C-alpha positions in Angstrom: 18.9 -16.9 -14.8 21.1 -14.5 -12.4 18.6 -12.7 -10.5 21.5 -11.0 -8.7 22.1 -9.1 -11.9 19.2 -8.0 -12.8 16.4 -5.8 -11.7 13.2 -7.8 -10.2 10.2 -8.3 -11.6 7.9 -5.1 -9.5 4.2 -6.1 -8.4 2.2 -3.1 -6.8 -0.6 -4.7 -4.5 -3.2 -2.3 -3.4 -6.7 -2.3 -2.5 -9.3 -0.3 -0.7 -9.3 -0.7 3.1 -10.4 -3.9 4.5 -9.9 -5.4 1.2 -7.4 -8.4 2.9 -4.4 -7.2 0.5 -1.9 -7.0 3.6 -3.4 -10.6 4.3 -2.0 -11.0 0.9 1.1 -9.3 1.2 1.6 -11.5 3.6 0.6 -15.1 2.1 3.0 -13.9 -0.8 5.8 -13.1 2.2 5.6 -16.6 3.1 6.6 -17.7 -0.2 9.8 -16.3 0.3 8.7 -13.2 -1.7 10.6 -9.5 -0.5 7.4 -7.4 0.5 7.5 -4.1 0.4 5.3 -2.0 2.5 4.8 1.9 1.9 2.8 2.1 5.0 5.7 0.6 7.2 8.1 3.0 4.8 5.9 6.0 6.0 5.9 5.6 9.9 9.7 5.2 9.7 10.2 8.8 8.1 7.9 10.4 10.5 9.6 9.0 13.4 11.2 11.9 15.8 14.3 13.4 14.3 13.6 13.0 10.7 13.6 15.5 7.8 10.0 14.6 6.6 8.5 14.8 10.6 10.5 18.2 10.9 8.7 19.5 7.1 5.3 17.8 8.5 5.4 20.3 11.9 6.5 23.4 9.6 3.6 22.9 7.7 0.8 21.9 10.5 2.2 23.1 13.4 3.7 21.9 16.4 0.3 20.6 17.8 0.6 17.3 16.3 3.2 16.3 18.4 3.0 14.5 21.4 5.2 15.2 24.6 7.7 13.0 23.6 8.2 14.1 19.9 6.3 11.7 18.1 3.9 12.2 15.8 0.1 12.3 17.1 -1.3 10.6 14.7 -5.1 11.2 15.4 -4.6 14.8 15.1 -2.8 15.2 11.9 -5.7 13.3 10.2 -8.7 15.3 12.2 -7.0 18.6 10.1 -6.9 17.1 6.9 -9.6 14.5 6.8 -12.0 17.3 5.4 -9.6 19.4 3.4 -8.4 18.3 0.6 -5.7 21.0 0.1 -4.4 19.9 3.3 -4.3 16.4 2.8 -2.3 17.3 -0.9 0.3 19.0 0.8 0.6 16.5 3.7 1.3 14.4 0.3 3.4 16.3 -1.4 5.9 15.8 2.2 6.0 12.0 2.4 5.2 10.8 -0.9 8.4 11.5 -3.0 10.3 10.3 0.3 8.3 7.1 -0.2 9.1 6.6 -3.4 12.2 7.4 -3.2 13.1 4.6 -0.5 11.1 1.7 -2.0 13.5 2.5 -5.4 16.0 2.3 -2.6 15.0 -0.9 -1.5 14.2 -2.5 -4.9 17.7 -1.4 -6.3 18.9 -3.4 -3.2 16.8 -7.1 -3.9 18.6 -10.1 -5.2 15.4 -11.5 -6.2 13.4 -13.1 -9.5 10.3 -10.5 -8.4 9.2 -8.5 -5.2 5.7 -7.0 -3.7 5.1 -3.5 -2.8 2.0 -2.9 -1.1 1.3 0.8 -1.4 -2.3 1.0 -0.5 -3.0 4.4 -1.8 -1.5 3.3 -5.8 -4.7 4.5 -7.5 -4.3 8.1 -6.1 -0.4 8.4 -6.1 2.4 8.1 -8.5 2.7 4.6 -7.6 2.9 3.4 -11.4 6.0 4.5 -11.4 8.1 2.5 -9.4 5.7 -0.8 -10.5 5.5 -2.9 -13.6 2.1 -5.0 -12.9 -1.1 -3.7 -10.8 -2.8 -6.7 -8.3 -5.3 -5.2 -7.3 -6.6 -7.2 -3.9 -11.1 -6.6 -4.8 -13.8 -7.0 -2.0 -17.4 -6.0 -2.6 -18.2 -2.6 -0.6 -20.9 -4.2 1.8 -17.9 -6.8 2.9 -15.4 -4.2 3.4 -18.3 -2.2 5.5 -18.9 -4.9 7.5 -14.9 -5.8 8.2 -14.4 -1.9 9.0 -17.0 -2.1 12.0 -15.8 -5.6 13.0 -12.3 -4.3 13.1 -11.8 -1.1 13.9 -15.4 -0.9 16.1 -16.6 2.4 14.5 -20.0 2.8 13.2 -21.6 2.2 9.5 -21.3 5.9 8.9 -17.6 6.5 10.0 -16.6 3.0 7.8 -18.5 4.1 4.8 -16.8 7.7 5.3 -13.3 5.9 5.2 -14.3 3.9 2.1 -15.5 6.5 0.4 -12.3 8.9 1.4 -9.9 6.2 -0.6 -10.2 5.9 -4.8 -13.8 3.7 -5.7 -13.6 0.1 -6.2 -13.9 0.9 -10.1 -11.0 3.0 -9.9 -8.5 0.6 -8.5 -9.8 -2.0 -10.7 -9.2 0.3 -14.1 -5.3 0.2 -13.0 -5.4 -3.7 -12.1 -3.3 -6.3 -14.3 -4.3 -8.8 -11.7 -7.2 -8.9 -9.3 -8.0 -11.5 -6.3 -11.2 -11.4 -5.2 -11.4 -11.3 -1.4 -14.7 -12.6 -1.0 -14.5 -16.4 0.3 -11.7 -18.3 3.1 -8.4 -17.9 3.5 -7.6 -21.5 1.8 -9.3 -19.5 -2.0 -7.3 -16.4 -0.8 -3.8 -18.8 -0.4 -4.7 -20.4 -3.9 -5.1 -17.5 -5.6 -1.5 -16.2 -4.4 0.0 -19.5 -5.3 -1.3 -19.5 -8.5 0.1 -16.3 -9.3 3.1 -16.7 -7.3 4.1 -19.0 -10.3 2.6 -16.9 -12.9 5.1 -13.9 -11.5 8.2 -16.2 -11.7 7.6 -17.4 -15.1 7.2 -14.0 -16.0 10.3 -12.7 -14.3 12.4 -15.4 -15.9 11.0 -14.9 -19.1 11.5 -11.2 -18.9 8.4 -9.6 -19.7 6.0 -8.1 -17.3 3.4 -10.0 -18.3 1.3 -13.0 -17.2 
């Protein structure tokens, strides 16, 4: 099959904070699978001179900028953390631009399938750009332990970060495939290998199913 002439099968990878989705994406990338990362795109869109940053400054004020004109992320986070309306406004500015860039990158790919890492897929319109959803899952207590160890924060702060996202149940409801990341890296690697071959078969058959 000439994959250069076909749109690749698009797999959306999502998961809660500290679930291991970034590690899963790296394992797919190591197998030669193109990986598009929504967070990386979002960071590029808020660099100085970008229209998205200008729109964010108009909405939230110049106090969210450092002296060199770069975005002061901690300040922006503090503004939107407990304010659903302002968080929604930020999302209205960023998400359409992020998804437009994701679509553009997908169109340029010559591959059987690709991975699109979208941490907030369950909370946004990510379904519109993917054909299957792979949820990287982990028990909440394990997530909390990973957050406190990785980010050096209190248990209360870790739980607040966890509850700010869609719940584990909500993510699992949208899953076509699930990797439970509660064991070691060898297990994770084996799960990625299993799905890699399943996605190749699905892409070659022309169906988004495994």
